[in-house]
Structures are given as C-alpha cells and as structure tokens.
N, C-alpha and C positions, 0 to 999 in steps of 0.2 A: 848823649855823649858828645855830639858836635855842637851842642848848645853853648859850650864855653868859647867856641870860635865864632859865634854868631856876630858879635860886635865887630870883630876884625874883618869878617867877610862883608858885612854891611858897609864898612868904610871903603872897601875896595870897589863896591858897586854903587857908591854914592854918585859918581859921575853918570852912570847909566840911569840912575833914579832921577837925576836932574834933567837929563835929556828927555826921559819919558814924561816928566812933569811939564817940560816946555811944550810938549805936544798938546797939553791940556786934556789928555785922556784921564778919566777918573780912575781911581784904583779899582772900582767895580768893573769897569770895562776891561782893565788889564786882567782881572780875575777871570772874566768870561773868555778873554782871548786865549788864556791858557787851556781852558776847557775845549775851545774850538780846535787848537793845535792837537790836543789829545784825540779828539773825535776824528779829525782828518787823518791822523797817523794810524789810528786803529782801522779806519775804513781802508786805507791803502794796504795795510797788512792783510786784512780779511779778504778784500776783493782782488788784490794784485800780488799778494805774497811779498810785499815790499817791506822787509825788516828794516832796511835803511831809513825809509820814510817814517816808520813807526818809532824808531829810535830817535830820529830828529824831532818828531812830534812830542815824544816824552821829555826830551831835553828842553824843548821850548816851553813845555808845560811846567817843568820844574823851575825854569828861569822866571816865568810869569808869576809862579807861586811865591817866589822870593821878592820879586819886584813890586807886586801890588802893595804889600805891607810897607816897603821902603818908601814908595811914592806917597802913600797915605800919611806916613809920619813926616816926610820931608815937606809936604804941602800943607800939613796941619788939617788934613781932611779925614783923618781916622774917625770911624764911627762904629757904634755898636752893630748897626745893620751890616756894615762892611765886614766886620769880624764874623758875624753869623753867615753871611753869604760866602765868605772865603772858606769857612769850615764845611759848609754844605757842598760847595764845588770840589773841595778836597776829597770828599767821599766819592763823588762821581769819578774823579780822576783815579782814585784807588781801584774802582771797578774797571776803568779802561785799561789800566796797567795789568790787572789780573787777567782780563779777557785777552789781552795781547800775548800773555805768556801761553795761553792755550792755542791761539792762532799761530804762534811761532813754533809750536810743537815742544815747548819746554815743560809744560805741565798738562796733565790730563784734566778733564772737566771736574772730576772729584777733587783733585789737588788745588785747582783754581778756587773751588768753593771753600776749601779749607783755608787758603790764603786770604780770600776776601772776608770770610767770617772773622778771622783774626784781626785783619786791618780795621774792620768796623768795631770790633771789641776794644781795640786800643782807643779809638775815638770815644766810644761810649763810656768806658771806665773813667776817662778824664772828665768828660762832660758831667757825668753823674756825681763823681766825687767833688768836682768844683761846685755843683749845685748844692752840695751839702757843706760847703765852706772849706774844703780841703784843696789847697793849691797843688796841682800836678805838674807844674812846670819843671822840666828836667828830670822827671821820674820815668825811668825805663831806659833800656838799652837802645831801642829802635824807635826814636821819635821820627817825625816825618822826613827830615833831611837824610837820616840814615837809611830809611826805607827806600827813598827815591834813588840814592846812590847805589844801593844793592841791586835795585831793579835795573838801573842803567848799566851796571857792571855785568849783570847776567845777559842783557841784550847785546852788549859789546862782545862778550865772550862767545855768543851764538855764531858770530862770523868765523870764529876760530875752531871751536869745539862745542858741539851740542852737549856733550857730557859735562864739561866744565860749566857751561851756562846753566844746565839743569841743576848741578850741585849748588851753584850760587842761588838759584831760585829756591831750592830747598833750605838753604841757609837763611834766606829771607823768611820763609815760613817758620822756622825754628825761632829766630830772634823776635818775630812778631808775637808768638805765644809766650816767650820768656818775658817780653815787655808787658803783656797782659797780666801775667802772674806777678811781676814786680809791682804793677799798679794796684792790683787787688791787695797784695800784702801791705803796701804802703798805706792804702786807704783804710784797711782794717786796723792798722796800728794807730793812725791819726784819729779815727772815729771812736776808739775805745775810751 
C-alpha cells in the first residue's frame, strides 16, 4: 500500500543517506544498529517498564531499516548478502516488536504468538513464492512499512488509551493475516 510512496520518501531521506554514507558505516552495520536499538528498547520496557524508550527504540529500528537500503543503493554497495542479512534481521525485529506488545500489556502471550506467526508467514510466503519465480513485490495490504507504522501507532496510543492501543494491535493482527491470504491467493493464481 505504501509502496507507491517509496520513491518519494526515499528522495526526502536522501540527505540522511548521504550523511550516513559519509560516516563510512556499511549498510550491514546500519542494519545491525537497528537491531541493537530494538533490543535496547525491549530491555528498557521489560526491565524498567519504559514504554517511551521502547517506542524510541522501535522508531530508530524502523529508520535504520529504511536507511540501510538507501545507503547501499547510494554508495553502490548493495549486495545479495546484504539483502539476506536485512531480511533475517527484519524477522528478529518483528519478534522484538511482538514481545514488546506483551510487555506493554497490549497483547497476551497467546495473542503475541498469533501476531508473530502471521508476521513470519508474510515473510515466508514471499520468500517461497519468489523462489518459485513469482514476484511478490507490492502484494498484500500490510507490507513491512505498514506493519511498522501500525505497531508505532499502537505504542503511541498506549500513552493515551490502552483500549485504543489494543484495538490497533488487533488491527495489526487482522491485516497481517489478510496479507498472508492475499499472498497465498496471488501465488496460487500465478503458479497455475
């Protein structure tokens, strides 16, 4: 859904990508720094009940997730391993966000398992379909940017109303499974 705005968003962040490239940090280091922000944020939430620091960690994680690819393309250092690493770290970050929903009291452990399973299925359906030659780019309502935005919205709403935050967390679960269904349907159509 937000994929059509990707190029415009990337143009707005080109200056940030240039500045990051000037530090000579590799895109892979940027990828890992996002994971570090997420782990630190989750630790602060779990150990000290700091929803603010978890929210900031998730926001930084999302920014690094966008920035690593921009820097790779800007510096001409995009690689197949970098793409593999980015996808792998994305799954760990999905787990961090899901666990954070539990520690924030927005979802029960069972609901977190439901969310995390759906997030992994989104990734798996894309990877498996693409291994069979079916491009999944842009297929599904909730690609990664939409999922991150819904997660951040839920966390922001937790400062105002736990009920509203929980409703958005459940909206995330619903759109995750709708996306899985869309991808299965699309793959079935393309593979026939």
